[in-house]
Structures are given as structure tokens and as C-alpha cells.
N, C-alpha and C positions, 0 to 999 in steps of 0.2 A: 056767318057772322063771327064765329069764334076765331077763324083764321084771320079775318080782318083785324080783330082785336089783338091777336098775337103779332101780326105784322106792324100794327101801329105802336104797340107798347114794347115790342122787342122781348127781351128776357126778363124784364122787370117783375112780372108776376112770379117768376121762378126764383130769381136771384134776390129780390127784395126781402122775402121772409127769411132766407138763409142768412143774409147779411144782418138782418134785424136780430136773429137769434144769436149770432156771433157777437154783435154789439151788446146785447143784453147779458150774455153769459160771461164774456171776457172783457168787455168795455168798448167804448166807441173808438178808441185808438186802433184796436185790432180790426174792427170792421173797415175803418178807413185805410188801414195798412193793407188789408186783403184786396181792397179795390185798387190801391196803387200798384200792388204786385201784378194783379190781373191786367191792368192797363199797360204796364211796362212790358209784360210778356207778349201781349198782342201787338204792341208797337214794334218790338224787336222782331217778332215773326213777320209782320208786314214789311218792315224794312228789308229783311232777308228775301222775302218772296218778290218784292218789287225791284230788287237790285238788278241793274242791267247785266245781261249775260254777255260774255265776250263772244264775238262772232268768229267762226272759223276763218282761217286765212283763205283768201280767194284762190281758186285753182287757176293756174296759168294754162293757156291752150297751146303754148309752145315750149318745148324742152330746151335745155341748154345746148344740146348737140344740134338741134334744128336751128337755133339762133346762130350758132357758129357757122353752120353750113350756109345760111343766108348771107352772112357778112363776108365770107371768103369768096373771091371771084371763082367762077367756074373754070375748070381747066380743060 
């Protein structure tokens, strides 16, 4: 049941009291600012992680010399 609650609530039971303490100690703007910094950090990390990777150049099965040999008439 505890695991279900954590899956349903996420990290709110952990982060909520921390942000509440920061808001009480330093003011609500600091709590909101910390949330904004955390959101931007995760967003930048996700954008970097989900960025398409460049694929390596496909390998050719024929070399330049072999292509030249195929084009020239056999003697």
C-alpha cells in the first residue's frame, strides 16, 4: 500500500515539506523560484536526452577501385 501511495503521489510527500520550509524561512518567492529552477533543469536534461542522435554513415559494399573495374571494359 505504501508503494502504491508513493507511485500515486510521486515525490510530493518528500518535496512538499522541504519547499514549505523554504517558503516559510525565506519567503514564498524562493519556494516558487526553486520549483522553477528544478523544472527548467529537468526540462533541459530531457531535451538533451531525447535529442535525436546522428546515425553513422552507411557502409558501402563496393570500393572505389571495384567500381572503376566494373565500369572499364575487360581487356
